C-alpha positions as CSV (number, residue, x, y, z in Angstrom):
1,X,55.1,36.0,-34.3
2,X,54.0,37.5,-37.5
3,X,52.6,41.0,-36.9
4,X,50.7,41.1,-40.2
5,X,49.3,37.7,-41.0
6,X,47.3,39.3,-43.8
7,X,50.5,39.7,-45.8
8,X,51.1,36.0,-45.5
9,X,47.5,35.2,-46.5
10,X,47.9,37.4,-49.6
11,X,51.2,35.7,-50.6
12,X,49.6,32.2,-50.0
13,X,46.8,33.1,-52.4
14,X,49.1,33.1,-55.4
15,X,51.0,30.0,-56.6
16,X,53.9,32.3,-57.6
17,X,54.4,33.6,-54.0
18,X,53.2,30.6,-52.0
19,X,56.8,29.4,-51.4
20,X,57.9,32.9,-50.2
21,X,54.9,33.0,-47.8
22,X,55.8,29.6,-46.4
23,X,59.4,30.7,-45.9
24,X,58.0,33.6,-43.9
25,X,55.9,31.2,-41.8
26,X,58.9,29.0,-41.0
27,X,61.0,31.9,-40.1
28,X,58.3,33.6,-38.0
29,X,56.9,30.6,-36.2
30,X,59.7,28.1,-36.1
31,X,61.2,28.9,-32.7
32,X,57.8,29.3,-31.0
33,X,56.6,26.0,-32.4
34,X,59.8,24.3,-31.5
35,X,59.3,25.2,-27.8
36,X,55.7,24.1,-27.8
37,X,56.7,20.8,-29.2
38,X,59.8,20.5,-26.9
39,X,57.6,20.9,-23.8
40,X,55.7,17.8,-24.9
41,X,58.4,15.5,-26.2
42,X,61.3,17.0,-24.0
43,X,64.1,15.9,-26.2
44,X,65.8,18.4,-28.5
45,X,66.3,15.9,-31.3
46,X,62.7,14.7,-31.1
47,X,61.4,18.2,-31.0
48,X,63.4,19.0,-34.2
49,X,62.0,15.9,-35.9
50,X,58.4,16.8,-34.9
51,X,58.9,20.4,-36.0
52,X,60.0,19.2,-39.4
53,X,57.0,16.9,-39.6
54,X,54.8,19.9,-38.6
55,X,56.1,22.1,-41.3
56,X,55.8,19.3,-43.8
57,X,52.2,18.7,-42.9
58,X,51.5,22.4,-43.0
59,X,53.0,22.7,-46.4
60,X,51.1,19.8,-47.7
61,X,47.8,21.2,-46.4
62,X,48.5,24.9,-46.9
63,X,45.8,25.1,-49.6
64,X,43.2,24.0,-47.0
65,X,44.0,27.0,-44.8
66,X,41.6,29.8,-45.7
67,X,42.3,32.3,-42.9
68,X,39.1,31.5,-40.9
69,X,41.3,31.0,-37.8
70,X,44.6,32.6,-36.9
71,X,47.5,31.1,-38.7
72,X,49.2,30.6,-35.3
73,X,46.3,28.6,-34.0
74,X,46.3,26.4,-37.2
75,X,50.1,25.8,-36.8
76,X,49.9,25.2,-33.1
77,X,47.2,22.6,-33.7
78,X,49.3,20.8,-36.2
79,X,52.4,21.0,-34.0
80,X,50.7,19.7,-30.9
81,X,48.9,16.9,-32.7
82,X,52.2,15.9,-34.4
83,X,54.0,15.9,-31.0
84,X,51.2,13.7,-29.5
85,X,51.3,11.4,-32.5
86,X,55.0,11.1,-32.2
87,X,54.7,10.1,-28.5
88,X,52.1,7.5,-29.3
89,X,54.0,6.1,-32.2
90,X,57.3,5.9,-30.3
91,X,55.4,4.4,-27.3
92,X,57.4,6.9,-25.2
93,X,54.7,7.8,-22.7
94,X,57.2,10.0,-20.8
95,X,57.0,8.1,-17.5
96,X,59.4,9.3,-14.9
97,X,61.9,6.7,-16.0
98,X,62.9,5.9,-19.6
99,X,62.2,2.4,-21.0
100,X,65.5,0.8,-19.9
101,X,65.0,2.4,-16.4
102,X,68.5,3.9,-16.5
103,X,67.9,7.6,-16.4
104,X,65.0,9.7,-15.0
105,X,63.7,12.5,-17.1
106,X,65.3,15.2,-14.9
107,X,68.7,13.6,-15.4
108,X,68.2,13.3,-19.1
109,X,67.3,17.0,-19.3
110,X,70.3,18.1,-17.2
111,X,72.5,16.1,-19.5
112,X,71.0,17.6,-22.7
113,X,73.3,20.3,-24.0
114,X,70.4,22.3,-25.2
115,X,68.7,22.4,-21.8
116,X,69.3,25.7,-20.1
117,X,67.3,25.3,-16.9
118,X,68.3,24.6,-13.4
119,X,67.6,21.6,-11.1
120,X,64.2,23.0,-10.1
121,X,63.1,23.4,-13.7
122,X,64.3,19.8,-14.4
123,X,62.3,18.6,-11.4
124,X,59.3,20.4,-12.7
125,X,59.7,18.8,-16.0
126,X,60.1,15.5,-14.2
127,X,56.8,16.1,-12.4
128,X,55.1,17.2,-15.7
129,X,56.3,14.0,-17.4
130,X,54.4,11.9,-14.9
131,X,51.1,13.5,-16.0
132,X,48.7,11.8,-18.5
133,X,49.1,13.1,-22.1
134,X,46.1,15.4,-22.1
135,X,46.9,17.0,-18.7
136,X,50.5,17.4,-19.7
137,X,49.6,19.2,-22.9
138,X,47.1,21.5,-21.2
139,X,49.5,22.3,-18.4
140,X,52.3,23.0,-20.9
141,X,50.2,25.4,-23.0
142,X,48.7,27.2,-20.0
143,X,51.7,27.4,-17.7
144,X,54.7,27.6,-20.1
145,X,53.0,29.3,-23.0
146,X,50.5,31.5,-21.0
147,X,47.8,30.6,-23.5
148,X,44.2,31.5,-22.7
149,X,41.7,28.7,-22.3
150,X,39.9,29.9,-25.4
151,X,43.1,29.5,-27.5
152,X,43.8,26.1,-26.1
153,X,40.2,25.1,-26.7
154,X,40.6,26.0,-30.4
155,X,43.9,24.1,-30.7
156,X,42.8,20.9,-28.9
157,X,39.1,21.1,-30.1
158,X,37.7,20.7,-26.6
159,X,35.6,22.7,-24.1
160,X,37.1,25.4,-21.9
161,X,35.5,23.7,-18.9
162,X,37.3,20.4,-19.6
163,X,40.6,22.3,-20.0
164,X,40.2,24.1,-16.7
165,X,39.5,20.8,-15.0
166,X,42.5,19.1,-16.6
167,X,44.8,22.1,-15.7
168,X,43.5,22.1,-12.1
169,X,44.1,18.3,-11.7
170,X,47.6,18.7,-13.3
171,X,48.6,21.4,-10.9
172,X,47.4,19.3,-8.0
173,X,49.4,16.3,-9.2
174,X,52.6,18.5,-9.7
175,X,52.2,20.0,-6.3
176,X,51.8,16.5,-4.8
177,X,54.9,15.4,-6.7
178,X,57.0,18.3,-5.2
179,X,55.7,17.5,-1.7
180,X,56.7,13.9,-2.1
181,X,60.2,14.9,-3.2
182,X,61.0,17.5,-0.6
């Protein structure tokens, strides 16, 4: 994360330093955004595509960012919306089995050379993949990213109460999934 977002804001204010500011944004936030996206789309290649789209959208709309919210919140919002749009467009609703029914999500993750988790983590991701889109997103942000409900609320533009309910339901469904697969 950028320790001094003010410096980036100052650089963004001038046309002559805007590109340098954006390079700082990409360098500072690229990895964190990648992992937020990856928890939603699961695939490394898809996450990279969505990350590129995120930065493209951020660059095209950088003039509309005035520093009223944190830069990270603005970027996370773009990234998460891009990831969700990607899933909708690709009609990949991340059910437990891919469209040709050949490989469950956990098996796909274990086969992914960029996946560094173990079987339990793969099973958790399998369980998460069965959740509806909103519950999956809230769970990922809260559980994997340890984000506060207030931060998630700002990113997803919804109430904290609704987020807490979605998270609670998601945890229950994941727990039930593990009990079924013991």
